[in-house]
C-alpha positions as CSV (number, residue, x, y, z in Angstrom):
1,M,-40.6,-23.2,-16.4
2,K,-41.3,-19.6,-17.4
3,Q,-42.1,-18.6,-13.8
4,R,-38.9,-20.1,-12.6
5,L,-36.9,-18.4,-15.4
6,F,-38.6,-15.1,-14.6
7,F,-37.7,-15.5,-10.9
8,L,-34.0,-16.2,-11.8
9,L,-33.9,-13.1,-14.1
10,L,-35.4,-11.0,-11.3
11,V,-32.7,-12.3,-8.9
12,F,-30.0,-11.2,-11.3
13,I,-31.6,-7.8,-11.8
14,G,-32.0,-7.4,-8.1
15,W,-28.3,-8.0,-7.4
16,L,-27.5,-5.7,-10.3
17,A,-29.5,-2.9,-8.6
18,V,-27.9,-3.6,-5.2
19,L,-24.4,-3.3,-6.8
20,A,-25.2,-0.4,-9.1
21,V,-26.4,1.8,-6.3
22,Q,-23.0,1.6,-4.7
23,K,-21.6,4.0,-7.4
24,P,-23.6,7.1,-6.5
25,L,-23.3,6.2,-2.8
26,F,-19.5,6.0,-3.2
27,M,-19.4,9.4,-4.9
28,F,-21.7,11.0,-2.3
29,Y,-19.5,9.6,0.4
30,H,-16.5,11.2,-1.2
31,Y,-18.3,14.4,-2.1
32,N,-15.2,16.5,-1.9
33,L,-13.6,14.4,-4.7
34,A,-16.8,14.3,-6.7
35,E,-17.1,18.1,-6.6
36,G,-17.2,19.5,-10.1
37,C,-18.4,16.2,-11.7
38,T,-21.3,16.7,-14.1
39,A,-24.6,14.8,-14.1
40,L,-23.5,13.0,-17.3
41,E,-20.3,11.8,-15.6
42,W,-22.3,10.4,-12.7
43,L,-24.5,8.5,-15.1
44,K,-21.4,7.3,-17.0
45,V,-19.9,5.9,-13.7
46,I,-23.1,3.8,-13.3
47,R,-23.2,2.8,-16.9
48,Y,-19.6,1.7,-17.3
49,G,-19.6,0.2,-13.8
50,L,-22.4,-2.2,-14.9
51,R,-19.8,-4.3,-16.7
52,L,-18.3,-5.5,-13.5
53,D,-21.6,-5.4,-11.6
54,C,-23.0,-7.9,-14.1
55,T,-20.0,-10.2,-13.4
56,I,-20.6,-10.1,-9.6
57,A,-24.4,-10.3,-10.1
58,G,-23.8,-13.4,-12.1
59,Y,-21.8,-15.1,-9.4
60,L,-24.3,-14.1,-6.8
61,T,-27.1,-15.7,-8.9
62,I,-25.5,-19.1,-9.1
63,V,-26.9,-20.2,-5.7
64,P,-30.4,-19.1,-6.6
65,L,-30.0,-21.0,-9.9
66,L,-29.2,-24.2,-8.0
67,G,-32.2,-23.4,-5.8
68,V,-34.4,-23.2,-8.8
69,I,-33.1,-26.5,-10.1
70,L,-33.7,-28.0,-6.6
71,S,-37.2,-26.7,-6.6
72,I,-38.0,-28.9,-9.6
73,W,-37.6,-31.9,-7.4
74,M,-38.9,-30.7,-4.0
75,P,-41.5,-28.3,-2.6
76,G,-40.6,-24.6,-3.3
77,T,-41.4,-23.6,0.3
78,C,-38.2,-25.3,1.5
79,V,-36.1,-23.6,-1.2
80,R,-37.7,-20.3,-0.3
81,K,-36.5,-20.6,3.3
82,A,-33.0,-21.5,2.2
83,L,-32.9,-18.6,-0.2
84,R,-33.9,-16.2,2.5
85,V,-30.9,-17.3,4.5
86,Y,-28.7,-17.0,1.5
87,F,-29.8,-13.5,0.6
88,G,-29.3,-12.5,4.2
89,I,-25.7,-13.7,4.3
90,A,-24.8,-12.6,0.8
91,A,-26.2,-9.1,1.2
92,T,-24.4,-8.7,4.6
93,L,-21.1,-9.7,3.1
94,V,-21.6,-7.3,0.1
95,A,-22.5,-4.5,2.5
96,M,-19.4,-5.2,4.7
97,V,-17.1,-5.1,1.6
98,F,-18.7,-1.8,0.4
99,A,-18.5,-0.2,3.8
100,A,-14.8,-1.1,4.2
101,D,-14.1,0.0,0.7
102,V,-15.5,3.5,1.0
103,A,-13.8,4.1,4.3
104,L,-10.3,2.8,3.2
105,Y,-10.5,4.8,0.0
106,T,-10.2,7.9,2.1
107,F,-6.8,6.8,3.3
108,W,-5.5,4.7,0.5
109,G,-6.9,6.3,-2.6
110,F,-7.8,3.0,-4.4
111,R,-10.6,0.5,-4.3
112,L,-10.5,-2.5,-2.0
113,D,-8.2,-5.3,-2.9
114,A,-6.3,-8.2,-1.3
115,T,-4.1,-5.7,0.6
116,V,-6.7,-5.4,3.3
117,L,-6.6,-9.1,4.0
118,F,-3.0,-8.8,5.0
119,Y,-3.7,-6.2,7.6
120,I,-6.9,-7.7,9.1
121,Q,-4.7,-10.7,10.1
122,F,-3.6,-8.4,12.8
123,P,-6.8,-7.0,14.2
124,S,-5.4,-5.0,17.1
125,G,-3.0,-3.1,14.9
126,A,-5.5,-2.5,12.2
127,A,-8.0,-1.2,14.8
128,G,-5.4,1.2,16.0
129,S,-5.7,3.1,12.7
130,V,-9.5,3.4,12.8
131,P,-11.1,6.3,14.7
132,A,-14.0,5.2,16.8
133,G,-16.4,7.6,15.0
134,L,-15.5,6.1,11.6
135,L,-16.0,2.6,12.8
136,I,-19.5,3.4,14.1
137,K,-20.4,5.2,10.9
138,Q,-19.4,2.2,8.8
139,I,-21.3,-0.2,11.0
140,I,-24.4,1.9,10.5
141,L,-23.8,1.8,6.8
142,V,-23.5,-2.0,6.8
143,V,-26.7,-2.4,8.7
144,V,-28.8,0.0,6.6
145,Y,-27.4,-1.2,3.3
146,A,-27.8,-4.9,4.1
147,F,-31.3,-4.5,5.5
148,A,-32.4,-2.6,2.4
149,A,-31.1,-5.3,0.1
150,I,-32.4,-8.2,2.2
151,G,-35.8,-6.5,2.5
152,M,-36.0,-6.0,-1.3
153,F,-35.2,-9.7,-2.0
154,N,-37.5,-11.1,0.7
155,A,-40.4,-8.8,-0.1
156,L,-40.3,-8.5,-3.9
157,I,-38.4,-11.5,-5.3
158,V,-38.5,-14.6,-3.0
159,P,-42.3,-14.7,-3.0
160,L,-42.2,-15.2,-6.8
161,M,-40.5,-18.6,-6.4
162,P,-43.0,-21.3,-7.5
163,D,-44.4,-23.4,-4.6
164,T,-44.8,-26.7,-6.3
165,P,-42.4,-28.7,-8.6
166,P,-43.4,-29.6,-12.2
167,V,-45.3,-32.8,-12.5
168,R,-43.4,-34.3,-15.4
169,K,-39.9,-34.4,-17.1
170,K,-38.0,-33.2,-14.0
171,T,-34.6,-34.4,-15.5
172,F,-35.3,-32.6,-18.8
173,A,-36.4,-29.4,-17.0
174,S,-33.2,-29.5,-14.8
175,L,-30.9,-29.8,-17.8
176,A,-32.9,-27.1,-19.6
177,F,-32.4,-24.7,-16.7
178,L,-28.7,-25.3,-16.6
179,V,-28.5,-24.3,-20.2
180,A,-31.0,-21.4,-20.0
181,G,-29.7,-20.2,-16.7
182,G,-26.1,-20.3,-17.9
183,T,-26.9,-17.4,-20.3
184,L,-27.2,-15.2,-17.3
185,F,-23.6,-15.8,-16.4
186,L,-21.9,-14.9,-19.6
187,P,-20.5,-11.8,-18.0
188,V,-18.8,-14.0,-15.3
189,W,-16.4,-15.5,-17.8
190,G,-16.3,-12.5,-20.1
191,I,-17.7,-14.4,-23.1
192,V,-19.5,-11.4,-24.3
193,T,-16.3,-9.5,-24.9
194,T,-12.9,-10.3,-26.5
195,S,-11.3,-10.6,-23.0
196,T,-12.2,-11.8,-19.6
197,A,-13.6,-9.4,-17.1
198,N,-11.1,-7.0,-15.6
199,I,-11.0,-3.7,-13.7
200,G,-9.8,-1.8,-16.8
201,M,-13.2,-2.6,-18.5
202,V,-14.9,0.1,-16.5
203,Y,-12.3,2.9,-17.1
204,F,-13.7,5.7,-19.3
205,S,-12.4,9.0,-18.1
206,N,-9.1,10.9,-17.7
207,K,-10.3,11.7,-14.2
208,Q,-9.0,8.8,-12.1
209,F,-11.7,9.3,-9.3
210,L,-14.4,8.6,-11.9
211,N,-12.7,5.4,-13.0
212,H,-12.3,4.3,-9.4
213,S,-16.0,5.1,-8.7
214,A,-17.0,2.8,-11.5
215,V,-15.1,-0.2,-10.1
216,N,-17.1,-2.9,-8.2
217,P,-15.3,-3.4,-4.8
218,V,-16.3,-7.1,-4.6
219,F,-14.8,-7.7,-8.0
220,S,-11.7,-5.7,-7.1
221,L,-11.2,-7.7,-3.9
222,T,-11.8,-11.2,-5.4
223,A,-9.8,-10.5,-8.7
224,S,-6.8,-9.4,-6.7
225,L,-6.9,-12.5,-4.6
226,F,-6.2,-14.6,-7.7
227,K,-3.3,-12.5,-8.8
228,Q,-1.2,-13.1,-5.7
229,Q,0.8,-16.2,-6.4
230,D,2.0,-16.4,-10.0
231,F,4.2,-13.3,-9.8
232,A,6.6,-14.1,-12.6
233,S,3.8,-14.2,-15.2
234,Q,2.6,-10.7,-14.3
235,F,3.5,-7.4,-16.0
236,Q,5.2,-9.0,-19.0
237,F,5.4,-5.8,-21.0
238,F,8.5,-6.5,-23.1
239,P,10.4,-9.4,-24.7
240,E,13.3,-10.4,-22.4
241,E,16.0,-8.7,-24.6
242,K,14.2,-5.4,-24.5
243,R,13.5,-5.6,-20.7
244,R,17.1,-6.4,-20.0
245,K,18.4,-3.5,-22.1
246,L,16.0,-1.0,-20.5
247,F,16.8,-2.2,-17.0
248,H,20.5,-2.2,-17.7
249,N,20.3,1.5,-18.8
250,L,19.0,2.4,-15.3
251,L,20.7,-0.1,-13.0
252,P,23.7,-1.7,-14.8
253,S,25.3,-4.7,-13.1
254,L,28.7,-3.6,-12.1
255,P,31.5,-6.3,-11.8
256,A,31.9,-7.7,-8.3
257,D,35.6,-6.7,-8.3
258,S,34.9,-3.1,-9.5
259,V,36.6,-0.5,-7.3
260,Y,35.4,3.1,-7.3
261,R,35.3,6.0,-5.0
262,P,32.0,8.0,-4.6
263,E,32.0,11.3,-6.4
264,V,31.0,13.0,-3.1
265,E,32.3,11.8,0.3
266,L,29.8,12.4,3.1
267,L,31.5,10.8,6.0
268,C,34.8,11.3,7.9
269,T,34.9,7.6,9.0
270,Q,34.2,4.4,7.2
271,R,32.9,2.5,10.2
272,P,30.6,4.7,12.2
273,D,27.9,3.5,14.6
274,I,24.7,3.8,12.6
275,L,21.3,4.8,13.9
276,L,18.6,4.5,11.3
277,V,15.4,6.3,12.3
278,I,12.4,5.5,10.1
279,L,9.8,8.2,10.6
280,E,6.2,7.0,10.4
281,S,4.2,8.8,7.6
282,F,6.6,11.8,7.4
283,S,5.7,13.7,4.2
284,A,8.1,16.2,2.8
285,N,5.1,18.4,2.5
286,A,5.0,18.7,6.3
287,V,8.8,19.5,6.7
288,G,9.9,23.0,6.1
289,A,13.4,22.1,5.1
290,T,12.1,20.1,2.1
291,G,9.7,22.7,0.9
292,G,6.7,21.9,3.2
293,V,4.9,23.8,5.9
294,K,7.5,26.0,7.5
295,D,6.7,25.9,11.3
296,V,5.7,22.2,11.8
297,T,9.2,20.7,12.2
298,P,11.5,23.4,13.7
299,A,13.9,20.7,15.0
300,L,14.4,19.0,11.6
301,N,14.6,22.4,9.9
302,R,17.4,23.4,12.2
303,L,19.2,20.0,12.0
304,S,19.0,20.0,8.2
305,R,21.5,22.8,8.2
306,E,23.9,20.7,10.3
307,G,23.8,17.5,8.2
308,V,23.3,16.1,4.7
309,L,19.8,16.8,3.5
310,F,18.4,15.0,0.5
311,T,15.7,17.2,-0.9
312,N,14.4,14.9,-3.8
313,M,13.9,11.6,-2.0
314,Y,10.8,9.6,-2.8
315,A,9.1,6.7,-1.0
316,N,8.4,3.6,-3.0
317,S,4.9,3.0,-1.7
318,F,2.2,4.1,0.8
319,R,2.3,1.6,3.6
320,T,4.8,0.8,6.4
321,D,5.3,-2.9,5.5
322,R,6.3,-1.9,2.0
323,G,8.4,1.1,3.0
324,L,10.4,-1.0,5.5
325,V,11.4,-3.4,2.7
326,S,12.3,-0.6,0.4
327,V,14.5,1.0,3.1
328,L,16.0,-2.0,4.8
329,N,16.4,-4.3,1.8
330,G,16.7,-1.9,-1.1
331,Y,13.8,-3.7,-2.7
332,P,11.0,-1.8,-4.5
333,A,7.4,-2.0,-3.2
334,Q,5.0,-4.1,-5.3
335,P,1.7,-2.6,-6.5
336,T,-0.4,-5.7,-6.0
337,T,1.1,-7.4,-2.9
338,S,3.6,-7.0,-0.1
339,I,6.6,-9.3,0.0
340,M,6.5,-9.1,3.8
341,K,3.4,-11.3,3.5
342,Y,5.6,-14.1,2.2
343,P,8.3,-14.8,4.8
344,A,9.8,-17.6,2.5
345,K,10.5,-14.8,-0.1
346,S,11.4,-11.8,2.2
347,R,14.0,-13.8,4.1
348,N,15.9,-14.3,0.9
349,L,16.3,-10.6,0.3
350,P,19.6,-8.9,0.9
351,S,19.4,-6.5,3.9
352,L,21.2,-3.6,5.5
353,A,21.4,-5.6,8.7
354,G,22.8,-8.7,7.0
355,S,25.5,-6.8,5.1
356,L,26.6,-4.8,8.2
357,I,26.7,-7.9,10.4
358,R,29.2,-9.4,8.0
359,E,31.3,-6.2,8.6
360,G,31.3,-6.7,12.3
361,Y,28.2,-4.8,13.3
362,T,25.5,-5.8,15.8
363,A,21.9,-5.1,14.7
364,E,19.1,-4.1,16.9
365,M,15.5,-3.1,16.3
366,L,13.2,-0.7,18.3
367,Y,9.5,-0.2,17.7
368,G,7.0,1.0,20.3
369,G,4.1,-0.8,18.6
370,D,3.1,-4.4,18.0
371,I,6.1,-6.2,16.4
372,D,3.8,-9.0,15.2
373,Y,1.8,-6.7,13.1
374,T,2.1,-7.5,9.3
375,N,4.7,-10.3,10.1
376,M,7.3,-7.7,11.2
377,R,8.8,-10.0,13.9
378,S,9.7,-12.8,11.5
379,Y,10.8,-10.2,8.9
380,F,13.2,-8.4,11.3
381,Y,14.7,-11.6,12.6
382,S,15.2,-13.1,9.1
383,S,16.8,-9.8,8.1
384,G,19.5,-10.3,10.7
385,Y,18.4,-8.3,13.7
386,G,19.5,-9.9,17.0
387,R,17.6,-7.9,19.6
388,I,14.1,-6.6,19.1
389,T,12.4,-4.2,21.5
390,S,8.7,-3.5,21.0
391,R,5.5,-2.6,22.8
392,A,5.5,-5.6,25.1
393,N,8.8,-4.4,26.5
394,F,7.4,-1.2,27.8
395,P,5.3,-0.9,31.0
396,R,1.6,-0.5,30.5
397,G,1.7,3.0,31.9
398,E,4.0,4.0,29.0
399,R,1.7,2.6,26.3
400,L,-0.6,5.5,26.0
401,S,-1.3,5.3,22.2
402,K,-3.6,2.8,20.5
403,W,-0.5,1.6,18.8
404,G,1.7,1.4,21.9
405,A,4.4,3.6,23.3
406,N,4.6,7.2,22.0
407,D,7.7,8.6,20.5
408,D,8.8,10.5,23.6
409,V,9.0,7.2,25.4
410,T,10.8,5.3,22.7
411,F,13.3,8.1,22.0
412,R,14.2,8.1,25.7
413,H,14.7,4.3,25.5
414,L,16.9,4.7,22.4
415,F,19.1,7.2,24.3
416,R,19.6,4.7,27.0
417,L,20.6,2.0,24.5
418,L,23.2,4.3,23.1
419,Q,24.5,4.9,26.6
420,E,24.6,1.2,27.3
421,K,26.8,0.6,24.2
422,G,29.6,2.6,25.7
423,D,33.0,1.9,24.2
424,T,32.4,-1.7,23.1
425,S,34.5,-2.7,20.1
426,A,31.5,-3.9,18.1
427,H,29.9,-1.3,15.8
428,L,26.2,-0.7,16.3
429,F,23.5,-0.7,13.7
430,S,20.3,0.3,15.4
431,T,17.0,0.7,13.6
432,F,14.1,2.6,15.2
433,L,10.6,2.9,13.7
434,T,8.5,5.7,15.2
435,L,4.7,5.5,15.5
436,S,3.2,8.7,16.9
437,S,2.5,10.2,13.4
438,H,0.3,7.2,12.5
439,E,-3.5,7.4,12.5
440,P,-5.4,8.2,14.6
441,F,-2.6,10.7,15.5
442,E,-3.0,10.5,19.3
443,V,-0.2,12.4,20.9
444,P,0.2,14.2,24.3
445,C,0.3,17.7,22.9
446,R,-1.8,20.1,20.8
447,R,0.2,22.6,18.7
448,F,-1.8,22.4,15.5
449,T,-5.5,21.9,14.9
450,H,-4.8,19.5,12.0
451,P,-4.3,16.1,13.6
452,Y,-1.6,14.9,11.2
453,L,0.5,18.1,11.4
454,N,0.1,18.0,15.2
455,S,1.5,14.5,15.4
456,V,4.4,15.3,13.1
457,A,5.2,18.3,15.3
458,F,5.2,16.1,18.3
459,T,7.6,13.6,16.8
460,D,9.8,16.5,15.6
461,S,10.0,17.8,19.2
462,C,11.1,14.3,20.3
463,I,13.8,14.3,17.6
464,G,15.1,17.7,18.7
465,D,15.3,16.7,22.4
466,F,17.0,13.4,21.5
467,I,19.7,14.9,19.2
468,D,20.5,17.7,21.8
469,R,21.1,15.0,24.4
470,V,23.1,12.7,22.2
471,K,25.4,15.6,21.2
472,K,26.5,15.9,24.8
473,T,27.7,12.2,24.9
474,P,30.9,10.6,23.6
475,A,28.7,8.4,21.3
476,W,28.1,11.5,19.0
477,E,31.6,11.6,17.6
478,N,31.4,8.3,15.7
479,L,27.7,8.3,15.1
480,L,25.8,8.4,11.8
481,I,22.1,9.1,12.3
482,I,19.9,8.6,9.2
483,F,16.3,10.0,9.3
484,I,14.1,8.7,6.5
485,A,10.3,8.3,6.3
486,D,8.7,4.9,5.7
487,H,6.2,6.5,3.3
488,G,4.5,9.9,2.8
489,F,1.0,11.0,3.7
490,R,-1.9,12.5,1.8
491,Y,-1.2,16.0,2.9
492,P,-2.5,18.4,1.6
493,E,-5.7,16.4,1.3
494,H,-6.2,17.3,-2.3
495,L,-3.3,15.1,-3.4
496,K,-4.2,12.1,-5.5
497,E,-2.8,8.7,-4.6
498,Y,-0.7,8.7,-7.8
499,E,0.9,12.2,-7.7
500,P,4.6,12.4,-7.0
501,A,4.1,14.9,-4.1
502,R,2.3,12.1,-2.3
503,Y,5.6,10.1,-2.2
504,H,8.0,13.0,-1.5
505,I,9.7,12.3,1.8
506,P,12.7,13.7,3.7
507,M,16.0,12.1,4.3
508,L,18.7,13.6,6.6
509,W,22.1,12.2,7.5
510,L,23.4,13.7,10.8
511,G,26.0,13.1,13.5
512,G,29.6,13.4,14.3
513,A,30.5,11.0,11.4
514,V,29.2,13.5,8.9
515,K,32.0,15.4,7.3
516,Q,30.2,18.6,6.5
517,P,26.7,20.0,5.9
518,L,25.4,19.5,2.4
519,Q,22.2,19.7,0.4
520,I,21.8,16.9,-2.2
521,E,19.2,17.6,-4.9
522,T,19.7,14.4,-6.9
523,I,16.5,12.4,-7.5
524,L,16.5,9.1,-5.6
525,S,14.2,6.4,-4.1
526,Q,14.2,4.7,-0.7
527,T,15.7,1.7,-2.4
528,D,18.8,3.7,-3.1
529,L,19.7,4.1,0.6
530,A,21.4,0.7,0.7
531,A,23.9,1.2,-2.2
532,T,24.5,4.9,-1.4
533,L,25.3,4.1,2.3
534,F,27.5,1.2,1.4
535,G,29.3,3.2,-1.2
536,Q,30.3,5.6,1.5
537,L,31.3,2.7,3.8
538,D,33.2,0.9,1.0
539,I,31.0,-2.2,1.4
540,P,30.1,-4.3,-1.6
541,H,26.4,-4.0,-2.6
542,Q,26.0,-5.8,-5.9
543,E,23.4,-8.1,-4.4
544,F,21.0,-5.1,-4.0
545,L,19.8,-5.4,-7.6
546,F,17.4,-2.4,-7.4
547,S,19.5,-0.1,-5.4
548,K,21.8,2.5,-6.9
549,D,24.6,4.6,-5.4
550,I,23.7,8.1,-6.4
551,F,27.3,9.2,-6.0
552,N,28.4,6.6,-8.6
553,G,28.4,8.1,-12.1
554,H,27.3,4.8,-13.7
555,Y,23.7,5.3,-12.6
556,P,21.3,7.9,-14.0
557,P,19.1,9.8,-11.4
558,F,15.5,8.5,-11.2
559,A,12.9,7.5,-8.7
560,F,10.3,4.8,-8.9
561,Y,7.1,4.4,-6.8
562,T,4.0,2.2,-6.8
563,F,0.4,2.6,-5.8
564,S,-2.5,0.2,-6.2
565,N,-1.7,-1.6,-9.5
566,G,0.1,1.4,-10.9
567,F,3.5,3.1,-10.8
568,G,5.2,6.5,-11.2
569,Y,8.6,7.2,-12.7
570,I,10.5,10.4,-12.0
571,D,13.7,11.6,-13.6
572,P,15.2,15.1,-14.4
573,S,12.9,15.4,-17.5
574,G,9.7,15.1,-15.4
575,V,7.3,12.5,-14.1
576,S,5.0,9.9,-15.7
577,V,2.3,7.7,-14.1
578,Y,0.9,4.4,-15.5
579,D,-2.2,2.6,-14.5
580,N,-2.0,-1.2,-15.0
581,D,-5.7,-1.7,-14.6
582,G,-6.5,0.7,-17.4
583,N,-3.3,-0.3,-19.4
584,R,-2.6,3.4,-20.0
585,S,-0.4,6.3,-18.9
586,F,-2.6,9.1,-17.6
587,F,-0.3,11.6,-15.9
588,H,2.7,13.4,-17.3
589,H,4.4,16.5,-16.1
590,P,5.6,18.1,-18.2
591,K,4.2,16.4,-21.3
592,E,6.4,13.5,-22.2
593,E,8.2,13.4,-25.5
594,G,8.0,9.7,-26.5
595,P,7.4,6.7,-24.2
596,T,10.8,6.7,-22.5
597,R,9.7,7.3,-18.8
598,I,6.8,4.9,-19.1
599,E,9.1,2.2,-20.7
600,Y,11.7,2.5,-18.0
601,G,9.0,2.2,-15.3
602,K,7.6,-0.9,-17.0
603,A,11.0,-2.4,-17.2
604,I,11.5,-1.9,-13.5
605,L,8.1,-3.4,-12.7
606,Q,8.6,-6.4,-15.0
607,T,12.1,-7.1,-13.5
608,L,10.7,-6.7,-10.0
609,Y,7.9,-9.3,-10.6
610,D,10.3,-11.7,-12.4
611,D,12.6,-11.5,-9.3
612,L,9.7,-11.8,-6.9
613,G,8.4,-14.9,-8.7
614,H,11.7,-16.7,-8.5
615,R,12.6,-16.0,-4.9
């Protein structure tokens, strides 16, 4: 009995060591973020991280516990062989999760969660974002890490498994092991604390990188999987009466028969043809007209003086699937999931295309990449788009990027589509999602050494050529072109995933339908495009619950964005950021007077998940 119990204890400690070593490895991997961290902070990361490491170590020790009980009834040599197989499989899976986690943190800024499972359903598209060198490096990491763990278990722990079963009282011994072994798994259920295990347990610092470093990626992944379905029960910050009051202060429900004129009229016609160009990963920090690098986007800088430039536009999230829903449906991005993952819910959302079709428009979609990536095909069709053009519609010789056809090819195709429309009576609503400014930033030019800036400069040149050509056609006179990014990008690289500058994006209205050049400094989100556009077109938009017309005085100016299980709220008084894992606000600029900004952000998030759960 004692030898078996000692073996089980060593298995638990062994897994604990395998998981704990991830903390310094993670920090070494992201040495640029760990710069300035003291030795004591490194030790605290390991110490606090043990709370979740114990939970996962407990789960990973369940199979050896069953093996120990089995060894009471049969020769231990058979159990040893089975355990060697188990340790090999389990260690490899843990290594794969860790390798994926440290790589994705570079791009996403948060530890691995269920988000990744959405994207790996589409392996070709996901692979298009991964540089070959990074993939090789992570494979090496998996091999080295897994072999080290497997070697430790096989050499030091498995041999301690007793060879022969006890002679007497096998049933009693089995029951005793169930009880004694169960004490190892108290951390699994959180019995040793006042609450069950959760990510917030390991948070200890006002430096978010240190908190993230302490998180166990296996726990982060598995815990998020169990949060996906019961949306309406999540983020219940306030009683219903208080939630409704706070939300109404921001987004009051206007009567369906209310009539108003926008305070500012941007257009000289109420029924223009509309071309919505969604710019992949365009950060305001890379666009000179919005305060970014001056010489990267000369075309947009020039065109911003000819149209309506919105200088304080913010993306709602950090990924294309979430940004598309924010732009095309006026629906905020969720911090723990993506509604595009659930076609039964996303097809019930109001949409720009659906509302415009009811007004006599035809809706078309153009994307040079894989339209099946992240359920986009079903999403676009259910949103009302009648014709979809994607990578498969372009000759192989024009698909020179890992993602598909570069922006020079697709902009030329878009120009032909506008020419084909001619003078037909139906109004056109065409949506175009660019792709050249997506990782790995493979574009047919080299103007900047920084790959991201170089890709933005390439797309900008395509924009300039396209606009100059369209201006020479009759289509220009009745055309409204809206440029807006799907999300920002972590540029400059020192930006944290929660900082508002990470979500600052450009929006520009251009075309013959624009009355006069303007610069709008009002704070707004992607979700506000729907109500603001329809306010100019005199189209009802009450069904867009989360969208506000910024030229309607009933709505206060604000922006709301989400990152991995957190949110930011911006208004004229400043910005506040809240971390749901740690149940705390941790970033205010300037210092907040009272809880107002955080409370408004909580009210939006609670309303969003209530709505998501009931769709």
